LUMVEX-909886 format. One record per residue (C-alpha): x, y, z; residue number from 1; chain; residue in one letter. Coordinates in pm, whole numbers. Each point is the difference from the previous one (the first is absolute). Layout:
BEGIN
[[X, Y, Z], NUM, 'A', 'A']
...
# end
This chain:
BEGIN
[[2325, -1444, -2330], 1, 'A', 'M']
[[199, 236, -224], 2, 'A', 'W']
[[-45, -215, -309], 3, 'A', 'F']
[[-380, -13, 32], 4, 'A', 'Q']
[[-13, 376, 55], 5, 'A', 'A']
[[197, 58, -318], 6, 'A', 'V']
[[-249, -203, -199], 7, 'A', 'R']
[[-274, 244, 97], 8, 'A', 'R']
[[186, 292, -160], 9, 'A', 'L']
[[-61, 115, -355], 10, 'A', 'N']
[[228, -124, -280], 11, 'A', 'D']
[[231, 305, -2], 12, 'A', 'D']
[[42, -11, 377], 13, 'A', 'A']
[[66, -374, -8], 14, 'A', 'V']
[[273, 41, -262], 15, 'A', 'D']
[[155, 287, 198], 16, 'A', 'F']
[[4, -215, 315], 17, 'A', 'W']
[[182, -282, -178], 18, 'A', 'Y']
[[255, 237, -151], 19, 'A', 'K']
[[65, 174, 332], 20, 'A', 'E']
[[36, -317, 204], 21, 'A', 'N']
[[114, -276, -235], 22, 'A', 'F']
[[163, 232, -258], 23, 'A', 'R']
[[-188, -184, -272], 24, 'A', 'I']
[[-335, 58, -168], 25, 'A', 'S']
[[-315, -196, 75], 26, 'A', 'K']
[[31, -153, -348], 27, 'A', 'K']
[[347, -135, 82], 28, 'A', 'T']
[[-118, -126, 338], 29, 'A', 'F']
[[-281, -193, -170], 30, 'A', 'D']
[[248, -141, -252], 31, 'A', 'A']
[[229, -121, 280], 32, 'A', 'I']
[[-296, -162, 177], 33, 'A', 'C']
[[-94, -180, -320], 34, 'A', 'Q']
[[359, -118, -56], 35, 'A', 'I']
[[45, -155, 346], 36, 'A', 'V']
[[-358, -105, 66], 37, 'A', 'S']
[[36, -359, -131], 38, 'A', 'P']
[[282, -61, 249], 39, 'A', 'A']
[[-124, 182, 312], 40, 'A', 'I']
[[-379, -31, -22], 41, 'A', 'H']
[[-143, -203, 287], 42, 'A', 'R']
[[-343, -156, 53], 43, 'A', 'Q']
[[-222, 68, 302], 44, 'A', 'H']
[[-24, -285, 251], 45, 'A', 'T']
[[-250, -90, 268], 46, 'A', 'T']
[[250, 125, 257], 47, 'A', 'M']
[[76, 342, -148], 48, 'A', 'R']
[[-34, 227, -300], 49, 'A', 'D']
[[304, 25, -226], 50, 'A', 'A']
[[182, 333, -26], 51, 'A', 'V']
[[-99, 149, -339], 52, 'A', 'P']
[[268, 25, -268], 53, 'A', 'V']
[[-32, 380, -4], 54, 'A', 'E']
[[75, 22, 372], 55, 'A', 'I']
[[294, -238, -34], 56, 'A', 'R']
[[145, 205, -284], 57, 'A', 'V']
[[-72, 335, 167], 58, 'A', 'A']
[[173, -107, 322], 59, 'A', 'T']
[[303, -121, -193], 60, 'A', 'S']
[[24, 310, -217], 61, 'A', 'L']
[[-34, 222, 306], 62, 'A', 'W']
[[297, -180, 155], 63, 'A', 'R']
[[210, 39, -317], 64, 'A', 'L']
[[-110, 358, -72], 65, 'A', 'A']
[[61, 133, 352], 66, 'A', 'T']
[[236, -236, 179], 67, 'A', 'G']
[[-239, 3, 298], 68, 'A', 'D']
[[8, -286, 248], 69, 'A', 'S']
[[-218, -306, -55], 70, 'A', 'Y']
[[-208, 97, 302], 71, 'A', 'R']
[[-72, 346, -146], 72, 'A', 'T']
[[-78, -144, -344], 73, 'A', 'C']
[[-240, -251, 155], 74, 'A', 'G']
[[-176, 268, 203], 75, 'A', 'L']
[[-57, 205, -315], 76, 'A', 'M']
[[-210, -278, -148], 77, 'A', 'F']
[[-142, -175, 305], 78, 'A', 'G']
[[245, -292, 12], 79, 'A', 'L']
[[185, -143, 298], 80, 'A', 'A']
[[378, 22, -17], 81, 'A', 'K']
[[55, -374, -74], 82, 'A', 'P']
[[-256, 16, -281], 83, 'A', 'T']
[[163, 312, -145], 84, 'A', 'A']
[[341, -170, 8], 85, 'A', 'I']
[[-140, -306, -174], 86, 'A', 'Y']
[[-177, 206, -268], 87, 'A', 'C']
[[309, 214, -70], 88, 'A', 'C']
[[237, -296, -21], 89, 'A', 'H']
[[-238, -189, -225], 90, 'A', 'E']
[[-47, 301, -229], 91, 'A', 'F']
[[374, 63, -32], 92, 'A', 'V']
[[61, -367, -74], 93, 'A', 'R']
[[-261, -10, -274], 94, 'A', 'E']
[[119, 326, -158], 95, 'A', 'I']
[[353, -143, -6], 96, 'A', 'C']
[[-133, -312, -172], 97, 'A', 'N']
[[-110, 234, -282], 98, 'A', 'L']
[[348, 146, -45], 99, 'A', 'Q']
[[65, -175, -331], 100, 'A', 'D']
[[-334, 124, -133], 101, 'A', 'Q']
[[63, 369, 72], 102, 'A', 'F']
[[381, 31, 1], 103, 'A', 'I']
[[124, -133, -333], 104, 'A', 'K']
[[320, 66, -190], 105, 'A', 'F']
[[-64, 42, -375], 106, 'A', 'P']
[[90, -305, -204], 107, 'A', 'R']
[[-142, 44, -349], 108, 'A', 'T']
[[132, 244, -260], 109, 'A', 'Q']
[[-331, 186, 5], 110, 'A', 'A']
[[12, 46, 377], 111, 'A', 'E']
[[363, 113, -6], 112, 'A', 'I']
[[-68, 240, -287], 113, 'A', 'K']
[[-280, 161, 201], 114, 'A', 'T']
[[233, 52, 298], 115, 'A', 'K']
[[271, 147, -226], 116, 'A', 'I']
[[-249, 243, -156], 117, 'A', 'E']
[[-99, 115, 349], 118, 'A', 'G']
[[356, 94, 92], 119, 'A', 'F']
[[52, 149, -344], 120, 'A', 'G']
[[-237, 278, 108], 121, 'A', 'R']
[[210, 71, 310], 122, 'A', 'K']
[[361, -33, -109], 123, 'A', 'S']
[[222, -6, -309], 124, 'A', 'K']
[[176, -317, 111], 125, 'A', 'I']
[[-123, -267, -243], 126, 'A', 'P']
[[-134, -350, 62], 127, 'A', 'N']
[[-77, 53, 370], 128, 'A', 'V']
[[-245, -255, 139], 129, 'A', 'V']
[[16, 74, 372], 130, 'A', 'A']
[[186, 170, 283], 131, 'A', 'V']
[[123, -163, 319], 132, 'A', 'I']
[[44, 126, 356], 133, 'A', 'D']
[[15, -122, 357], 134, 'A', 'G']
[[-171, 128, 312], 135, 'A', 'S']
[[15, -59, 375], 136, 'A', 'H']
[[-301, -109, 206], 137, 'A', 'I']
[[53, 53, 375], 138, 'A', 'P']
[[-55, -296, 232], 139, 'A', 'K']
[[44, -86, 364], 140, 'A', 'K']
[[334, -125, 129], 141, 'A', 'D']
[[17, -366, -112], 142, 'A', 'P']
[[82, -265, 256], 143, 'A', 'A']
[[252, -174, -228], 144, 'A', 'V']
[[286, 157, -199], 145, 'A', 'N']
[[-122, 349, 90], 146, 'A', 'H']
[[324, 162, -123], 147, 'A', 'E']
[[-83, -108, -357], 148, 'A', 'D']
[[-316, 210, 5], 149, 'A', 'Y']
[[168, 314, 135], 150, 'A', 'F']
[[26, 232, -302], 151, 'A', 'N']
[[212, 305, -80], 152, 'A', 'R']
[[-270, 227, 150], 153, 'A', 'K']
[[48, -182, 332], 154, 'A', 'H']
[[-345, -161, 8], 155, 'A', 'V']
[[-107, -360, -48], 156, 'A', 'Y']
[[-162, -68, -335], 157, 'A', 'S']
[[-88, -241, -276], 158, 'A', 'F']
[[105, 82, -356], 159, 'A', 'M']
[[-239, -13, -294], 160, 'A', 'V']
[[103, 13, -366], 161, 'A', 'Q']
[[-251, 134, -250], 162, 'A', 'G']
[[13, 0, -380], 163, 'A', 'V']
[[-244, 256, -138], 164, 'A', 'V']
[[-141, 101, -340], 165, 'A', 'D']
[[-68, 354, -122], 166, 'A', 'S']
[[-344, 9, 164], 167, 'A', 'S']
[[145, -87, 345], 168, 'A', 'S']
[[-132, -357, -26], 169, 'A', 'L']
[[213, -259, 176], 170, 'A', 'F']
[[124, -263, -246], 171, 'A', 'L']
[[207, -191, 255], 172, 'A', 'S']
[[28, 18, 378], 173, 'A', 'V']
[[245, -188, 221], 174, 'A', 'A']
[[29, 43, 376], 175, 'A', 'T']
[[99, -170, 323], 176, 'A', 'G']
[[361, 121, -22], 177, 'A', 'F']
[[172, 144, 311], 178, 'A', 'P']
[[40, 377, 10], 179, 'A', 'G']
[[380, -3, -4], 180, 'A', 'S']
[[9, -165, -343], 181, 'A', 'L']
[[136, 205, -292], 182, 'A', 'H']
[[-242, 58, -290], 183, 'A', 'D']
[[231, -177, -245], 184, 'A', 'A']
[[29, -304, 223], 185, 'A', 'R']
[[-377, -9, 41], 186, 'A', 'M']
[[-42, 6, -378], 187, 'A', 'L']
[[239, -292, -44], 188, 'A', 'R']
[[-209, -206, 243], 189, 'A', 'L']
[[-318, 38, -206], 190, 'A', 'T']
[[-141, -211, -282], 191, 'A', 'D']
[[-19, 315, -214], 192, 'A', 'L']
[[379, 34, -11], 193, 'A', 'F']
[[59, -355, -113], 194, 'A', 'W']
[[-285, 8, -251], 195, 'A', 'A']
[[152, 310, -160], 196, 'A', 'A']
[[356, -132, 23], 197, 'A', 'K']
[[-102, -326, -170], 198, 'A', 'N']
[[-196, 180, -271], 199, 'A', 'G']
[[-339, -135, 109], 200, 'A', 'D']
[[-138, 354, 11], 201, 'A', 'I']
[[96, 333, -159], 202, 'A', 'L']
[[137, -166, -314], 203, 'A', 'F']
[[-221, 172, -259], 204, 'A', 'E']
[[-71, 228, -175], 205, 'A', 'P']
[[360, 98, -65], 206, 'A', 'T']
[[110, 338, -133], 207, 'A', 'L']
[[298, 75, -228], 208, 'A', 'D']
[[175, 320, 108], 209, 'A', 'L']
[[262, 74, -266], 210, 'A', 'S']
[[120, -360, 0], 211, 'A', 'G']
[[-48, -72, 371], 212, 'A', 'T']
[[-293, -234, 57], 213, 'A', 'V']
[[-173, 61, 332], 214, 'A', 'V']
[[-269, -201, 174], 215, 'A', 'R']
[[-284, 145, 212], 216, 'A', 'P']
[[116, 173, 318], 217, 'A', 'F']
[[-78, 45, 364], 218, 'A', 'I']
[[128, 327, 150], 219, 'A', 'L']
[[144, 24, 350], 220, 'A', 'G']
[[200, 237, 215], 221, 'A', 'D']
[[374, -25, 54], 222, 'A', 'S']
[[-44, -264, 271], 223, 'A', 'A']
[[-82, -260, -265], 224, 'A', 'Y']
[[252, -189, -213], 225, 'A', 'P']
[[50, 98, -363], 226, 'A', 'K']
[[-129, -269, -235], 227, 'A', 'R']
[[-102, -22, -364], 228, 'A', 'N']
[[-362, 4, 122], 229, 'A', 'W']
[[44, 239, 297], 230, 'A', 'L']
[[113, 360, -44], 231, 'A', 'L']
[[133, 220, 280], 232, 'A', 'Q']
[[96, 370, 4], 233, 'A', 'P']
[[354, 128, -15], 234, 'A', 'F']
[[141, 83, 339], 235, 'A', 'K']
[[-14, 377, 49], 236, 'A', 'V']
[[363, 100, 46], 237, 'A', 'T']
[[1, 352, -142], 238, 'A', 'G']
[[181, -122, -309], 239, 'A', 'H']
[[-289, -128, -211], 240, 'A', 'L']
[[-26, 129, -354], 241, 'A', 'N']
[[-319, 147, -144], 242, 'A', 'G']
[[-116, -326, -160], 243, 'A', 'D']
[[45, -191, 326], 244, 'A', 'Q']
[[-191, 263, 197], 245, 'A', 'R']
[[-283, -9, -252], 246, 'A', 'K']
[[-9, -380, 27], 247, 'A', 'Y']
[[-22, 24, 380], 248, 'A', 'N']
[[-284, 253, -28], 249, 'A', 'E']
[[-200, -220, -237], 250, 'A', 'E']
[[58, -306, 215], 251, 'A', 'L']
[[-121, 194, 304], 252, 'A', 'S']
[[-320, 102, -180], 253, 'A', 'K']
[[-90, -365, -42], 254, 'A', 'A']
[[135, -130, 330], 255, 'A', 'R']
[[-210, 240, 208], 256, 'A', 'I']
[[-298, -223, -78], 257, 'A', 'V']
[[127, -264, 244], 258, 'A', 'S']
[[23, 255, 282], 259, 'A', 'E']
[[-350, 115, -92], 260, 'A', 'H']
[[-132, -357, 20], 261, 'A', 'A']
[[145, -60, 346], 262, 'A', 'F']
[[-121, 344, 111], 263, 'A', 'G']
[[-353, -78, -116], 264, 'A', 'L']
[[3, -344, 161], 265, 'A', 'T']
[[118, 131, 335], 266, 'A', 'K']
[[-235, 296, -23], 267, 'A', 'G']
[[-299, -229, -56], 268, 'A', 'S']
[[97, -284, 233], 269, 'A', 'W']
[[156, 183, 290], 270, 'A', 'R']
[[57, -315, 203], 271, 'A', 'V']
[[329, -7, -197], 272, 'A', 'L']
[[104, 331, 156], 273, 'A', 'L']
[[-28, -119, 358], 274, 'A', 'K']
[[209, -259, 174], 275, 'A', 'R']
[[-160, -331, -89], 276, 'A', 'L']
[[-44, -185, 327], 277, 'A', 'D']
[[-96, -319, -180], 278, 'A', 'E']
[[193, -324, 28], 279, 'A', 'D']
[[288, 12, -247], 280, 'A', 'S']
[[-152, -272, -217], 281, 'A', 'D']
[[-315, 210, -49], 282, 'A', 'R']
[[171, 326, -99], 283, 'A', 'V']
[[81, -104, -361], 284, 'A', 'P']
[[-362, -100, -54], 285, 'A', 'S']
[[-121, 340, 120], 286, 'A', 'T']
[[242, 176, -237], 287, 'A', 'I']
[[-104, -215, -298], 288, 'A', 'I']
[[-370, 53, 79], 289, 'A', 'A']
[[47, 379, -3], 290, 'A', 'C']
[[176, -19, -338], 291, 'A', 'C']
[[-279, -217, -144], 292, 'A', 'V']
[[-262, 245, 130], 293, 'A', 'L']
[[199, 288, -154], 294, 'A', 'H']
[[-20, -176, -338], 295, 'A', 'N']
[[-371, -71, 39], 296, 'A', 'I']
[[-62, 370, 61], 297, 'A', 'C']
[[189, 91, -319], 298, 'A', 'I']
[[-178, -267, -205], 299, 'A', 'L']
[[-334, 126, 132], 300, 'A', 'E']
[[95, 355, -107], 301, 'A', 'N']
[[-50, 118, 357], 302, 'A', 'D']
[[53, 377, 5], 303, 'A', 'D']
[[-4, 43, 377], 304, 'A', 'T']
[[251, 274, 95], 305, 'A', 'P']
[[296, -146, 189], 306, 'A', 'I']
[[259, 184, 207], 307, 'A', 'D']
[[312, -146, -158], 308, 'A', 'I']
[[261, -87, 261], 309, 'A', 'V']
[[341, 139, -86], 310, 'A', 'D']
[[268, -226, 141], 311, 'A', 'S']
[[368, -21, -84], 312, 'A', 'D']
[[65, -372, -16], 313, 'A', 'D']
[[277, 11, -260], 314, 'A', 'D']
[[304, -203, 96], 315, 'A', 'D']
[[300, 230, 34], 316, 'A', 'N']
[[253, -267, -93], 317, 'A', 'E']
[[66, -42, -370], 318, 'A', 'R']
[[27, -346, -150], 319, 'A', 'D']
[[344, 5, -160], 320, 'A', 'D']
[[16, -368, -82], 321, 'A', 'G']
[[111, -97, -350], 322, 'A', 'P']
[[-267, 62, -264], 323, 'A', 'P']
[[-85, -267, -255], 324, 'A', 'C']
[[216, -1, -314], 325, 'A', 'D']
[[-209, 230, -220], 326, 'A', 'D']
[[-164, 221, 267], 327, 'A', 'A']
[[241, 292, -47], 328, 'A', 'D']
[[-39, -6, -380], 329, 'A', 'D']
[[-379, -7, 34], 330, 'A', 'I']
[[-1, 291, 244], 331, 'A', 'Q']
[[224, 198, -238], 332, 'A', 'A']
[[-241, -68, -286], 333, 'A', 'A']
[[-293, 118, 212], 334, 'A', 'I']
[[187, 316, 98], 335, 'A', 'V']
[[63, 77, -367], 336, 'A', 'Q']
[[-363, -70, -88], 337, 'A', 'W']
[[-129, 233, 271], 338, 'A', 'V']
[[246, 273, -106], 339, 'A', 'A']
[[-128, -13, -357], 340, 'A', 'N']
[[-375, 3, 82], 341, 'A', 'H']
# end
């Protein structure tokens, strides 16, 4: 069995094998095993020996890291196809159950201040807590309402919305949306939008910019609506002044982090790059599990080199709905701030 053979290698070779095949280090693999062990550990019975936790996790990670079939993943670790399916589904379910533990939006002033300081090292736009973006995950043609999942690239997909901090850590993930949905519409269907709109999050610390008081921000591309907590770039028309162009440049420096996060996630967990032939109700769980594993790798300071996937998932249609009352004044104050710093 591959897994037993790996154990006979020296430490450096073992770590290299994990990085090459799972795209994580042995240390991170052990951490993941420890995290899920209470939920997936099974006792031996008189009828059969239980599949060890390490084999269960390895089979599941192989599936997520490669997108190989369940039969191939099972063969890699000496499991029958039904057992491999069971192990993978159980692992994904338990990782998803840990979503709130590893994907957390900052709530306290101290947490928000830390996020703002992180973006302060990347961009001159002040009071930035996070950046937001959407991405498509290809899936098989659904049996019901298939036209809703047919996106602008003429493939069937699920949408995922990610809110990311300066270290590419997911702070919020929402998925399960059909691929034809506009990014702005997807945002409005999430709890994050209503929490920010109602002032339950992103309400402090405030910043006084020459008489304009601004709250903490999320940055998005032009597909997102302009709000007093959500900044978007100016539409490039060829008539922007120097201050507006500088504002767009600084916003782009920060917003690239979200593309980096999705690129890292898809580069590590390449099941997201292939057409997911899972039942539609399982696809969101697979996406969430990959995002949780991405965060675990960052929190474990895993330095495994990843081939970042470069994908253009930006929505081409601008959200030109009416901004909230003070959004334009706030954007103008930010533009002036950036011009003067």
